C-alpha positions in Angstrom: -86.8 -34.6 51.5 -88.5 -31.3 51.2 -86.5 -28.1 51.8 -87.5 -25.5 54.3 -88.8 -23.3 51.6 -90.9 -26.0 50.0 -92.3 -27.2 53.3 -93.3 -23.6 54.2 -94.9 -23.1 50.8 -96.8 -26.4 51.1 -98.1 -25.5 54.5 -99.1 -22.0 53.2 -101.0 -23.5 50.3 -102.7 -26.0 52.5 -103.8 -23.4 55.0 -105.1 -21.1 52.2 -107.2 -23.9 50.4 -107.9 -26.6 52.9 -111.3 -27.5 51.6 -110.3 -27.4 47.9 -107.3 -29.7 48.7 -109.6 -32.1 50.4 -112.2 -32.0 47.6 -109.5 -32.8 45.0 -108.1 -35.5 47.2 -111.6 -37.1 47.6 -112.2 -36.9 43.8 -108.8 -38.5 43.2 -109.8 -41.4 45.6 -113.0 -41.8 43.6 -111.1 -42.0 40.4 -108.7 -44.5 41.8 -111.6 -46.7 42.9 -113.0 -46.5 39.3 -109.5 -47.4 37.9 -109.2 -50.5 40.1 -112.8 -51.5 39.4 -112.1 -51.2 35.6 -108.9 -53.2 36.0 -110.6 -55.9 38.0 -113.9 -56.0 36.1 -113.1 -58.7 33.6 -111.4 -61.1 36.1 -114.2 -60.6 38.6 -117.1 -60.5 36.0 -118.3 -64.0 37.1 -119.1 -62.5 40.5 -120.9 -59.5 39.1 -122.9 -61.7 36.7 -124.2 -63.9 39.5 -124.5 -61.4 42.3 -125.1 -58.0 40.6 -126.4 -58.7 37.1 -127.6 -55.1 36.6 -124.0 -53.9 37.0 -122.9 -56.1 34.1 -125.7 -54.9 31.9 -124.4 -51.3 32.6 -120.7 -51.9 32.4 -120.4 -54.7 29.7 -120.7 -52.1 26.9 -117.8 -50.1 28.4 -115.5 -53.2 28.0 -117.0 -54.1 24.6 -118.5 -57.3 26.1 -121.7 -58.9 24.8 -123.4 -62.2 25.4 -121.8 -65.0 23.3 -124.1 -65.9 20.5 -123.9 -69.7 20.9 -124.2 -70.0 24.6 -126.9 -67.4 24.7 -128.9 -69.3 22.1 -128.4 -72.4 24.2 -129.9 -70.7 27.2 -132.8 -69.3 25.1 -133.6 -72.8 24.0 -133.7 -73.9 27.6 -136.1 -71.0 28.4 -138.3 -72.0 25.5 -138.4 -75.6 26.7 -139.5 -74.4 30.2 -142.3 -72.4 28.7 -143.3 -75.3 26.5 -143.4 -77.8 29.4 -145.2 -75.3 31.6 -148.0 -74.7 29.1 -148.3 -78.0 27.2 -146.2 -80.6 29.1 -143.4 -83.0 28.2 -145.4 -85.2 25.8 -145.7 -83.0 22.7 -144.0 -82.7 19.3 -142.7 -79.2 20.0 -141.2 -80.3 23.3 -139.4 -83.2 21.5 -138.1 -80.8 18.9 -136.7 -78.5 21.5 -135.1 -81.4 23.3 -133.5 -82.6 20.1 -132.2 -79.1 19.4 -130.7 -78.9 22.9 -129.0 -82.3 22.4 -127.4 -81.0 19.1 -126.4 -77.7 20.7 -124.9 -79.6 23.7 -122.7 -81.6 21.2 -121.7 -78.4 19.4 -120.9 -76.6 22.7 -118.6 -79.5 23.8 -117.0 -79.8 20.4 -116.6 -76.1 19.4 -115.8 -74.8 23.0 -117.3 -71.3 22.7 -115.7 -70.5 26.1 -112.2 -70.4 24.7 -112.6 -66.9 23.3 -113.1 -65.6 26.9 -110.4 -67.8 28.2 -112.9 -69.8 30.1 -112.2 -73.3 28.9 -112.0 -74.3 32.5 -115.7 -73.3 32.9 -116.7 -75.7 30.2 -114.7 -78.5 31.8 -116.6 -77.8 35.1 -119.9 -78.0 33.2 -119.0 -81.3 31.7 -117.9 -82.7 35.0 -121.2 -81.6 36.7 -123.2 -83.3 34.0 -121.1 -86.5 34.1 -121.6 -86.7 37.9 -125.3 -86.0 37.6 -125.9 -88.7 34.9 -123.3 -91.2 36.1 -121.8 -91.4 32.6 -118.1 -90.9 31.6 -118.9 -89.4 28.2 -119.9 -85.7 28.4 -121.7 -86.0 25.0 -123.8 -89.0 26.1 -124.5 -87.4 29.5 -126.0 -84.3 27.8 -127.9 -86.4 25.3 -129.4 -88.5 28.1 -130.2 -85.4 30.2 -132.1 -83.7 27.4 -134.4 -86.6 26.8 -138.1 -87.1 27.5 -137.5 -90.5 29.1 -135.0 -89.0 31.6 -137.3 -86.2 32.7 -140.2 -88.7 33.1 -138.0 -91.0 35.2 -136.1 -88.5 37.3 -138.8 -85.8 37.3 -138.9 -82.5 35.4 -138.7 -80.1 38.3 -135.7 -81.5 40.2 -133.7 -81.9 36.9 -134.5 -78.5 35.4 -133.8 -77.0 38.9 -130.4 -78.7 38.9 -129.6 -77.2 35.5 -130.7 -73.7 36.5 -128.8 -73.8 39.8 -125.5 -75.4 38.7 -125.2 -75.3 34.9 -127.0 -72.2 33.8 -124.9 -69.7 36.0 -121.7 -71.1 34.5 -123.0 -70.8 31.0 -124.1 -67.2 31.7 -120.6 -66.2 32.6 -119.4 -66.8 29.1 -119.2 -63.7 26.8 -117.8 -62.4 23.6 -115.5 -59.3 23.7 -115.1 -57.2 20.6 -111.7 -56.3 19.2 -110.9 -52.9 17.8 -109.0 -51.9 14.7 -105.8 -51.8 16.8 -106.1 -55.5 17.4 -106.8 -55.0 21.1 -110.0 -55.6 23.1 -112.3 -52.6 23.1 -112.2 -50.6 26.3 -114.2 -47.4 26.6 -113.1 -46.6 30.1 -111.4 -43.5 28.8 -114.8 -41.9 28.3 -115.4 -42.2 32.0 -111.8 -41.3 32.9 -111.5 -38.2 30.6 -113.4 -35.7 32.9 -111.2 -36.8 35.8 -108.0 -36.4 33.8 -109.1 -33.0 32.6 -109.8 -31.9 36.2 -106.4 -33.2 37.4 -104.6 -31.5 34.5 -106.2 -28.1 35.3 -105.3 -28.6 39.0 -101.8 -29.6 38.1 -101.3 -26.5 36.0 -102.8 -24.3 38.7 -100.8 -25.7 41.5 -97.5 -25.6 39.7 -98.1 -22.1 38.4 -99.0 -20.8 41.9 -95.9 -22.4 43.3 -93.7 -20.9 40.6 -95.1 -17.5 41.5 -94.7 -17.8 45.2 -91.3 -19.5 45.3 -88.4 -17.2 44.5 -86.2 -18.4 41.6 -88.5 -21.3 40.8 -89.7 -21.6 37.2 -93.0 -23.1 36.1 -91.2 -26.1 34.5 -89.2 -26.7 37.8 -92.5 -26.5 39.8 -93.9 -29.2 37.4 -90.9 -31.4 38.0 -91.3 -31.1 41.8 -94.9 -32.4 41.5 -93.7 -35.3 39.3 -96.1 -37.7 41.0 -99.1 -35.9 39.7 -98.2 -37.0 36.2 -99.5 -40.5 37.0 -103.0 -38.9 37.2 -102.8 -37.8 33.6 -101.4 -41.0 32.0 -103.9 -43.1 30.0 -101.8 -46.2 30.8 -100.3 -47.6 34.0 -103.3 -46.3 35.7 -102.7 -48.3 38.8 -99.7 -46.0 39.5 -102.3 -43.3 40.4 -102.2 -44.8 43.9 -99.0 -42.8 44.4 -100.4 -39.2 43.9 -103.6 -40.2 45.6 -101.8 -41.2 48.8 -99.6 -38.0 48.6 -102.7 -35.8 48.2 -104.5 -37.5 51.0 -101.5 -36.9 53.3 -101.2 -33.2 52.1 -104.9 -32.6 52.7 -104.6 -34.2 56.3 -107.1 -36.9 55.4 -104.5 -39.5 55.9 -101.6 -39.5 58.3 -98.7 -41.3 56.8 -95.9 -40.0 59.1 -95.6 -43.2 61.1 -95.6 -45.3 57.8 -93.0 -42.9 56.3 -90.8 -43.2 59.5 -91.1 -47.0 59.5 -90.1 -47.1 55.8 -87.2 -44.8 56.4 -86.2 -46.9 59.4 -86.2 -50.1 57.4 -84.3 -48.5 54.5 -81.7 -47.0 56.8 -81.4 -50.3 58.7 -80.8 -52.2 55.5 -78.4 -49.8 53.8 -76.8 -47.8 56.6 -74.5 -50.5 57.8 -73.1 -51.3 54.4 -72.9 -47.6 53.4 -71.1 -46.7 56.6 -68.6 -49.5 56.2 -67.9 -48.4 52.6 -67.5 -44.7 53.5 -65.2 -45.5 56.5 -63.1 -48.0 54.6 -62.8 -45.7 51.6 -61.7 -42.8 53.9 -59.2 -44.8 55.8 -57.9 -46.3 52.5 -57.4 -42.9 51.0 -55.4 -41.8 54.1 -53.3 -44.9 53.8 -52.6 -44.2 50.2 -51.6 -40.7 51.0 -49.2 -41.9 53.6 -47.7 -44.5 51.3 -47.2 -41.8 48.6 -45.8 -39.3 51.1 -48.4 -36.7 50.2 -49.8 -36.3 53.6 -46.6 -34.9 55.1 -46.4 -32.2 52.4 -50.1 -31.5 52.8 -49.7 -30.7 56.5 -46.2 -29.1 56.5 -46.2 -27.4 53.1 -49.7 -26.2 52.3 -48.5 -24.1 49.4 -47.8 -27.3 47.5 -51.4 -28.6 47.7 -52.7 -28.9 44.1 -56.3 -28.2 43.4 -56.9 -27.2 47.0 -59.5 -24.6 47.7 -58.6 -22.2 50.5 -61.8 -20.7 51.9 -60.2 -18.1 54.3 -56.7 -17.5 53.1 -55.4 -18.7 56.4 -52.7 -21.2 57.4 -54.9 -23.2 59.7 -52.0 -25.1 61.3 -50.2 -21.8 62.3 -53.5 -20.3 63.4 -54.3 -23.3 65.6 -50.8 -23.3 67.1 -51.1 -19.6 67.9 -54.6 -20.0 69.4 -53.5 -23.0 71.6 -50.6 -20.9 72.9 -52.9 -18.0 73.7 -55.4 -20.3 75.5 -52.5 -21.8 77.5 -51.1 -18.5 78.6 -54.4 -16.5 79.3 -56.7 -19.3 80.5 -54.9 -22.5 81.4 -51.8 -21.2 83.2 -53.7 -18.8 85.7 -55.9 -21.7 86.8 -53.0 -24.1 87.3 -50.6 -21.5 88.7 -50.9 -22.8 92.3 -49.9 -26.3 91.2 -47.0 -24.8 89.2 -45.8 -22.9 92.3 -46.1 -26.0 94.4 -44.0 -28.0 91.8 -41.5 -25.1 91.6 -41.3 -24.8 95.3 -40.7 -28.5 95.6 -38.0 -28.4 92.9 -36.1 -25.5 94.5 -36.4 -26.9 98.0 -35.0 -30.2 96.8 -32.1 -28.5 95.0 -31.3 -26.2 98.0 -31.5 -29.0 100.5 -28.5 -30.6 98.8 -26.5 -27.4 99.3 -24.1 -27.4 102.4 -24.8 -23.7 103.0 -28.5 -24.4 103.2 -28.0 -27.2 105.6 -25.8 -25.0 107.9 -28.5 -22.2 107.9 -31.0 -24.8 109.1 -29.0 -25.4 112.2 -28.4 -21.7 113.1 -30.9 -20.5 115.8 -33.2 -17.8 114.4 -32.3 -18.6 110.8 -33.9 -22.0 110.5 -37.1 -20.5 108.8 -35.2 -18.1 106.6 -34.5 -20.7 103.8 -38.2 -21.6 103.6 -39.2 -17.9 103.4 -36.6 -17.3 100.7 -37.8 -20.3 98.8 -41.4 -19.2 98.9 -40.4 -15.6 97.9 -38.3 -16.9 95.0 -41.1 -19.2 93.8 -43.7 -16.4 93.9 -41.4 -14.0 92.1 -40.4 -16.5 89.4 -44.0 -17.6 88.6 -45.4 -14.1 88.5 -42.5 -12.8 86.5 -42.7 -15.7 84.1 -46.5 -15.3 83.6 -46.2 -11.5 83.2 -43.3 -12.0 80.7 -45.3 -14.5 78.6 -48.3 -12.1 78.6 -46.2 -9.2 77.5 -44.4 -11.3 74.9 -47.6 -12.5 73.3 -48.8 -9.0 72.8 -45.5 -7.9 71.3 -45.6 -7.8 67.4 -41.9 -8.7 67.3 -42.5 -11.8 69.4 -45.4 -12.8 67.2 -43.0 -12.6 64.2 -40.4 -14.6 66.1 -43.1 -17.2 66.9 -44.2 -17.5 63.3 -40.5 -17.9 62.3 -40.2 -20.5 65.0 -43.2 -22.4 63.7 -41.8 -22.3 60.2 -38.4 -23.4 61.3 -39.9 -26.1 63.4 -42.0 -27.3 60.5 -39.0 -27.2 58.1 -36.7 -29.1 60.5 -39.5 -31.6 61.4 -40.1 -32.2 57.6 -36.4 -32.8 57.1 -36.2 -35.3 60.0 -39.4 -37.0 59.0 -38.2 -37.4 55.5 -35.2 -39.3 56.8 -35.5 -42.7 55.1 -35.5 -44.7 58.3 -38.0 -42.4 60.0 -40.3 -42.3 57.0 -40.4 -46.1 56.7 -41.0 -46.6 60.4 -43.7 -43.9 60.8 -45.4 -44.9 57.5 -45.5 -48.5 58.6 -46.9 -47.7 62.0 -49.5 -45.3 60.7 -50.7 -47.8 58.0 -50.9 -50.6 60.5 -52.8 -48.3 62.9 -55.3 -47.3 60.3 -55.7 -51.0 59.2 -56.5 -51.9 62.8 -59.0 -49.0 63.0 -60.6 -50.2 59.8 -60.9 -53.8 60.9 -62.2 -53.0 64.4 -64.5 -50.3 63.2 -66.2 -52.6 60.6 -66.2 -55.4 63.2 -68.0 -53.1 65.6 -70.6 -52.2 63.0 -71.2 -55.8 62.1 -71.6 -56.8 65.7 -73.6 -53.9 66.9 -75.4 -52.9 63.7 -77.0 -49.6 63.4 -80.2 -50.3 65.4 -78.9 -48.6 68.5 -77.9 -45.5 66.4 -81.4 -45.5 64.8 -83.1 -45.8 68.2 -81.0 -42.9 69.5 -81.9 -40.8 66.4 -85.6 -41.5 66.9 -85.4 -40.5 70.6 -83.6 -37.3 69.7 -86.2 -36.5 67.0 -89.1 -37.1 69.5 -87.4 -34.8 72.0 -87.0 -32.1 69.4 -90.7 -32.4 68.2 -92.0 -32.2 71.8 
């Protein structure tokens, strides 16, 4: 994920050079199309030969491709035969010589398989099958010899037979080729000559963008800026060129020519959905297991009650948090909680005193004396009010007294020390340790069970809803 500084910088650069960013992105798309065209040219060359022959004439030299000598000579002989028949006819010595040459070349083509060099042996098999079916003969050699004969053309007709060859056989033969091999033992590929201007442009753009970012971002070196734009490296590599799809998509998104936010969110959702459940289980189990191990080793008691014994523990505020929390809870209780529940405390105190006095014989006698029957109640209410107000005032004064604060700290220390001694009693330790470990084990089992049953889909949906609320 991008940091706030990186995001702000990216937005600033985009606003400053929107048209330049879009231009570079469009050029990158064009280069990517050329890359994919080059990668697919040889596998799809059959289609280009038959549908766009002018394209193959233009691009074959780039791939080091040229017509195969044997198959091209074969087609040239067929063309000469067509010209001979057109001007002179079938019955002529020259025509018979051409037919004999085609019969010989057909035998050589079947025997030598000139299609093997281009990995097109299947094409030769298809040609042989077509000729067998046409002539009704199982032997491909005999089928071709019969096809290229004067008697066959006179019987079946010159036009339909030569049209069959030009429609079904000739296109397959035309797809064959010979590809040159360089001194490195690999097929010649001059695509780098087309790709070089693009790579040079991308290299200059990469240097400019990373240098600009290093100058605008505080504490960011030029090398670090290059690392942050790691995906642009794929635009500069002469190999693995198909990986250029990564920087192209990134640039289109940065130039606002392509919105990938929904795709990114869906990918993140799928990744989180696949890994969050297992990751959450592992973290929770590991955390609870560590607590169990601390309980078994007795470290957790010392950790809470004797913070000075914690080894390799980093104290960020030089404060005993347990004492501070206890003191703060006491202050909250006295200043905020007690005043709000004082009526309830007075009612409880009134009830307690009334119950205690009602059991006194003197109190019962006063209830029967005329004129004094309300006196006990008045005394009780007065006593309750005085006790509650005096107690609250006393607690307030005591909390503000430094000596009381020192006594409170000493009380907490003594309480911790006594509690530690009692907890370390063998019987108490075993019982508490066993109960805590069992409790944590139950939490671990039920927590993981809850994740397995409910999954994380609900949590992901809630996170998505919250994100939408924040964005709007």
